[in-house]
N, C-alpha and C positions, 0 to 999 in steps of 0.2 A: 877712817884711812881706808881711800883705795886705793894700793898701785897697777899705774895702769904704763907698764912695761915698754909695750911699743911706740908709745906717744910721752914715752917719761914724762906722764906726768901723777899726780897724785890730786888725787878725791878726798879735801878736809873737810867736807862739812859742815854742820858748827863748829867744829872747835878755831879755827878760826877765819874773823871773813873781817869786809873793810862800810862801815856804817859812814864814809866820810869823812872815818879820824884816822885812811890811810890803813894798809895790813894790819891788824891787832887779833891779839886773845880778849875779847871784851872781856874787861873786871867781872860783869855781874851775870859772866855767864858763867862763871868759877862754882862749882858745890862752899858750902862751908867749910875752915878747915884746910880749902883744898887752896893752894898758895900757886904764884903766876911759874915760879920759876920748878917745881911741882912737876908741872905739867908737861912745860918747856925742856924739864930732862926726858920724859918720854918718848914727847916726839924728835928729837937728836939726835937720831938712828937713821928718818927720813931721809938727813942728811949724807948717807950713808951712802944712796941709794943718785943714781944721776939724773934728778929731782931738773927739768926747762919750767914746768911749766903745773903751776898749782892755782886746784882748782875750789874755791869755796860755794859752800850753798850762801851766800849772800855778801856777795858785787862783785867786780870784777876780775877773770882769769889773774891774773898775776904770774913776777920769777922767784927762781931762784932765788936771788937774792934779795928778794921781800923775805923768802921763808927764813934762810939765817940770819936777817936783824929782827924778827918777827922773835925768835927764840933766841936772839941773845941779849933781846930788850930786857932792859928791868939793872 
C-alpha cells in the first residue's frame, strides 16, 4: 500500500483488483490459511485516511465507497 496524501489516493497494488467482477480481494490471491476477513482487518486502518481515490494494479481507479464495501464484505 502507498498513501499519496496530496492526491488523497491509496495505491493498493495487487491486494485489491477489478477483473470485471467488481472491486474485490480475489480469493485465489490469499495465501493458504489466510482469510478475507484477516486481510480486511489489516486494511481497515486505511479508512481512517481521507481516501478519495483507490488505484489497483488491475482494473480501473475506484472510489472510497468501493474500498469501504470491499473491506466490509463477507
